[in-house]
N, C-alpha and C positions, 0 to 999 in steps of 0.2 A: 402505593408501594413505598415500602420503608427503607431506611438506609441505616448501615451499621454505625457505631458510635466513632469507628475509626474515620469513616467517610464524613460525618458530621464535623469531626474535628478537623479535618482537612479543608473542609467548606469554612469553617470558623477562621481558619488561619488565612485563606485566601479573601474571605470579605473583610478582615482587620487590615490585611496589606492594601486591597483597594481604598479602604477608607482612610487610612493614614496618608497614602499617597494622594489622592484627590484632595483630601484636606489641606494638603500643602502646595496644591496647583501645579503638580508635576504629571507630565506624560508618562506612560510605560516606557518610551523610549529614554526620556530624561532620567527617570529612576534607573534604568538598566546603565547608563553610563555612570552614573554616580556611584554605582554597586560595583562596577566593573565587570557586568553580565552581559551578554547577548540580549537585545531587545526581545527576542521572540522568546526567550526563557521567561522572562518576567510575565509576558503576555501569557506563556501556558500555564505558570503556575496560578495566577488570577484566574484563568479559564479552568482551572481543575484538571487540566490535562498532564501537568507535571506535579509530583509530591514534593513538599518542600524539604529542603536539607538543611542540616546545623547551620553550614557556612554561609547559606543564602539568609537564613533567619538572622543570624548574628549581622551580616551587613546591612540588611534592611532595617533592623533595628537602630543600628548606629546612624545610617544616613537619615532615617526620617525622625529620629529622636522621639520615639514613640513611648516613652516612659515605661518600658517593659512590656507594653501590649502585644506587640508582634512576638517578642520571645516567649511571652506566657503562653499563647496560642500554638507557638511550636511545640512547648514541652508538654502540654496536653496532647498534642497529636504523636509526638514520639513516644510517650509513656504507652499509649494505646497500641502503637505499632510494635514496640517491643513484647507487650503482652500479647498480642496475636500470634506473633512467631513463636512464641515459646521462650523467648531470650530473657534472660534476667535484667532487671532495671538496672541503669547505670547507678553507681555509688552516688552518695548525696555530694551535692556541689559543695566545694569548700568555701568557707566564708570568703566573701567578696568576688567569687566566681559563680555564684549562681545566675547572676545576670551580666550580660555584655558588658563592656565598658561603653560609657555614654549614656547609660540607662537613665540616669537622675537619681532622684531620692527614692530609696524603697524601705519597707517596713520589716525588719526581720522579726520581731515578735511584737504583738500587741495583746495587752491584757485590759480588758474594759469591765471595770466591778460597778455594779448599781446596788446601792444599799437602802432599804427602805427605812425611814426614820419616823419620829414623831412628827416632824416639820413636812415630810415629803420625801424626797428621794435625792441623794447624793452619788453624784457620778465621777468615777477617777478613772482616766483613761492613761495608761502608761504605754509609750511606743518607744521600741529599740529601732533608730533610726541608722542608715547606712547611705553614705552619699557615692553611688556608683557613676555619679555623673562627671563632668569635666569643668564645673563652674561651683563656686562656693554657694552655700544656701543660707540665705539670711532671714527666712520667714517661712512659716509653715501654717497652711490653712486648715482650719478646723470648722466644723459645723455642729450646732446644736438645734435640733428640732423636737417640737412638742406637738401632740395630737391627743387631744382630750378624749375625743369620742371617734376612735379609728374606724368603725363600722358605719359611721354616719357622718362624712364628709361635710354635708350642708350644716348641720348642727355644731360640728367642731369649728367650721370657719366661723360661724356667729359667734360661738363661745370665745375664741382668740380675738377677734375683733373688739369684743367688749371687755376682755381681759387679757391684753397682750403680753407675752413675755418679755420681761425687761433685763437689761444689763444688771441694773442694781440687784434683782433678786438671783442672778446666777451667782455673784460672788467669786467670778473667775480668777483662779490662781494658776499660775505655770511656773515650772521650772526646768533646768536642762542639767543634767549629769553626763559628764563625759567620761566617768568611769575611773577617774585619776585618784580616787580615794579623797578629795575634797568635798566641801558642802556643796549642794546643788545650786546652781545659779538662778536667781528668780529671773523670769522672762517677762519683759513688758509686753502688751498686747494693744491690737488696734481693730476696731470694728470695721468689717469690710460691707456687709449687708445687715440691715436693721428691719426685720418684717416681724408681723404680730406672732407668727408660729415658728419663726426660727432666725437663727442668728449666724452669721459666717464671720469668723474672727482670724485675723492674723495674729500668730504667735511670734514674735520678733525675737531672734538670736541677740538679744542686747538687753541692758538695764541701765540705770541711771549711773553705773559706775564704768562699764565697759561693753564693747561689743565681742561677740564670741561665734562668728560665722562657722558652718559646718563644711569643712573643706573636703574635695574630692578624696576619697579613700578613708575618710574619718568616721567614726561612729559616735552617736551621743543617744541618751534616753531622754525623752521629753516626757513630762507628766503635767497634765491639767485637770482640774476638777471645778465642778459647779453644782449647784443646787436648783431645784425646781419644786415648787410646792404641789401639794396633791390635787389642788384645784386646776393645774394645768397638765399633769402628766396623765396619760392613759395606762392601761395595765400592759404594756409593751415595752421592748428594749431592742431596737435595732442597729446592727454594725453594718456598713456598707464599705466594699474594698474599692478605694480610689485611687491607691499606690499597689505596685507589686508588693505582694506580702508573702513571708514564708509561714507565719504560723499567727492564727487569729485565736485569741481565748475570751471567753466571756464568764463572768461570776456574778450571779444574783445572791444577795444576801438579805433575806426575808425573814420577818417574824414566824416563828414556828407556830405560836398560839393562833395565828390566823389560817392554819392549816393550808398552806399554798400548794397548788396544783400547777406545774409548769410544763410547756411543751414549746416547740419552735418550728418555724418553716424557713425555707430558702428559695430563693429566685437567682436567675442569671441570664445572661443574654442567649444562652441556647437551650434554657430550660425554663418551663413555667413553674410556678409555685407547687412546692411540695414539701414533705415532711423532712426535718433534719435527718442526715444519713445516719448519725448517731445520736442517741438520747442524752440529754442533760443528766449529770450524775448528781444525786442529793447526799449530803452528809450534814448532821447536826452538831453544832457547836454551841453547847448552853442552850439558850432560848432562841437561838437563829438557826433558819433552815439555809444551807447554802447549796446552791447549783452551780455546777461547773460543767462547761462544755468546750470543746476546742476543735479547730480543723487546721490541716497543714496545706499550704499551697494553694489558698482559693484563687478561684478565677477572678480577673479584674471585672469590676462592677457588679459582682455578685452581692446579694444582701441576705443577712441571717437575721431574722426576727424571733426573738424570745416572746412568749406570750404566757400570762398566767392569770388565775383567779384565786380568790381567798374563799375557801369552802366555809370557814367559819365567820365570814361577812359576806352573806349573799348580795347586799346592795353595795357592791364596790364601784357603781358609777353615780353617785347622787348627784341632783341638780345644784347647782351652784348658785347660792341666793345672795343677797345683798350683804352677807357677812365676808364676802371678799373685799380685802383692804384695797382702796383706792390708791393708785400709782401717783406719787407726790412729784411734783417737779424737781425736787432735790434727787429724788430715787432715780430719775432720768440722769441727771448729772453724775451721781455716783455711779450709774452703770457705764458711763462712758471713761471712767477712771478719775474722776474729779474728787479729791478729797473734800470732806464737809466739815463744816464748823464743828470744833470738837478734837480734830486732828492734830497732834503735836506738832507735826511739821508746819503747820500754818502760823504756829506761834514762835517760831524759830528764825533768826536772821540768816537768809541763805548766804553760802560759801561763794566768794568771787572766784572768777576764773584767773588763773595765770597766765596772761597772754603775752606773747604768742605761743608759749609752750604747750598750751592747752587748747590750742585752735580747734583741733580734730574733733576733741569732746564737746566744745563749747558749739561747733556745727552741729554736731548730732543732735544737741539738745534743742538748738534753735529750729533745725528740720523737723524734730518732732512736734514743737510746739506750734509751727506753721501748719503742719497736717492736721493737728487737733482743731486749730482755728478754722480751718476750711470745712472739716467735719461739723463743727458746731454750726456754721454758717448754714449748712444743709438742713440743721435739724430746728433751728429757731431763727426768726428774723430780728437780727441784731441791727435795727435800722439806725441807733445812735452810735454803731462802732462798737468794737469788742476787743478785749485784750485776755491773754493768758500768761501766767507767770509759772515757772518751773516747780515751786513747791506745791502749788495746786495738783501737781500730778505725781507726787511722791519724789520729785527731783530737788534736793536742797541746794541747788545753784542758782546764781544770780543772774538769771537771763529771764527775759519778758518779751513778747510779741504783740504789737498792739494794731489793729485794723481800724483805720479811720473810718468816719460815717461814710464817706465817698467810697464805695467799693471799687471804684476804678483805680483808686489810689494804692502804692504798694504798702504792706505792712511795715511798721516801725519796728526795728529790731534794737533791743535794749541790753546791753552786757555791762555788768556791775555800774549801774546806773546810781547816781547821787544827786539830789536835789540841792543846788547851788545858790538859787534865788528864788523868790516867789512874790507875786503882785500882792500888795497890801489889801486891795479890793478882792472881796469874795462874792460868791453867791450860793445859794441852795437850792439843790436839784436832787431828784430822786435817783438813786442807784441801785443797782442789783449786783449780785456777784456769783458766779459759778458755784462757789463754795458755800452759798448761803441763799439757795435758789427759790426757798419758798417765801420769802419776804423781800420789800423793797423799802429803802430808808431815804429819808432826807438829810442830805450830807453838805455841810458847807465846804467849798474849795476855792483856792485862788483862781482869778481869771487868766493869769499868766504863770507859767512854772519854766525855770531854766534848769535844764538837767545836763550834768556831764556824766558821759558814757564812753565805754570803750569800743575801739575798733578790733578787727581780728588780728591786726599786728601789735596789738598793745597800746598803740598811741589813744589819747582822750580827745574828745570833742565836745564842746556844749551846744545843745540844742534847745531853742525856745519853743514852747508850745502854748497855745492859747485856747480859752474856751472849752469847747468840747474835747479836743485833744488833751487840753491840759488837765481835765478831770479823768478821762481814761489813763493817761500816762501816771498821774498821781495815784491812783487806785492800785495800778500794777507795781508801782516803786513801794508802796505800802505792804503788799503782798511779800517783797523780797526782804523787807525789814519787820516781819513777823506780825503785821496788823491787819485787821478786816475793818471795812467801812463803818461798822458799828462804833468801833473806837472813836470815829471823828464826829459822829452824832452828838448835837446839843443835849444835855441831861434832862431827861423827861419826854423827849420827842418819841413817840410810838413807833414800832415798826408796823408796816403795812401788809397784810398777807398778800400774796400775789394775785388771788383771785380779785380782791377788791381794786387792787392797784390797776388791774387790765381794764377795769370799768371808766377809770378817769385817766389813763396813761395818754400822755402827750410828749412830742419831741422836746429837747432841751431848747431853750430860746435864749438869744443875747441880743 
């Protein structure tokens, strides 16, 4: 027995309502009380005995805070209901009214552009965001995934284990534009998940200068870009609808000389994989073949996959041999946002904070450094302790955070630090640096260091550090003064490649 599209849409609404309700641990009676309905009515809607109304859908969306999922299902049902009875569709929703209050972050338009380059592919995602929620938005989650051999999962998994995707090669850049006519604001980003074939990244509504949350009722355009080499990218480009979206557009920019042939498929929670409902449209610009495709009001959790082949290059999936560049330790650090040796900011003296007037900005920088330090501890066993300084992450301010070798101890926060005394007795130990991570060097340091540094209220104190902590603190103070550890090494002492150092590595001894 088959069902009509209208019946399937009503079933999808009821299923989404039940999923959101149970996901929040509410009974039908509890939900009804929160919505102001009779409990039997909620039960009848979930049981498909009553069809949903607009008022019911709006209240359910607001109470369950479903990020537009319930409202989207109602709109799909309502559009089909109007079409069935021959009524004209309602006019387009006014900006800011196409979703009910409390929905959260929505995408008014997304344009995703993938460009084939000599070095692989460059992807630029531009999203026009609207905060239809009740709270300011301070971060935005994006996902980058690769699949070299999409038709052979086993082969693809093996390939990406041997040649993992790295943050370094992605060269992620992000910015935010509020449409006010000024220059777009650069956005910081922070890794959430780091896997061989995909990365999840928080784009932060902040940078080294200020924070700029997206407040309720406000709009902003977020743009981020990344690159992936040809040995990582298969011949496909997929967009997944994870937020309520009004319009999704995809552009493929491919070399015309390769004679590309492009097609696409789509899937959703209510439909199996099938061809795109409209074909990508091609036009040529010089030596480039441009394919454009778009859809309006895509359902949540739908996926649209563009695929292609190059008829002028039949061997479009060559095996990747030993020519693939090995990922260096410094590349992994660069992928986490750590500036590497040669960056101008690493050779500049950091600007001190004016405390307490800049307390808020100083706390924001320290919070970021603390989070980075925790992330680094997850990726590398810093058994001797570790430190991070703001200039290493593109922030030219005088702040550093040092974690002692004892992981149970609280990290030491250094604001506007200045060495006021040092022991004449020194020793030499091997040091590493996040900004010079491919090598280790033998560096002389004092066994005791007295450092004057600021508190949040602007007052200053002097703290004495000894042995390993003195070395860690001295290293970070050097960063704030524009020095690297190589500047402290004795003339003629060679650097040791990290691979060789690992063979003879041992803890610092005092």
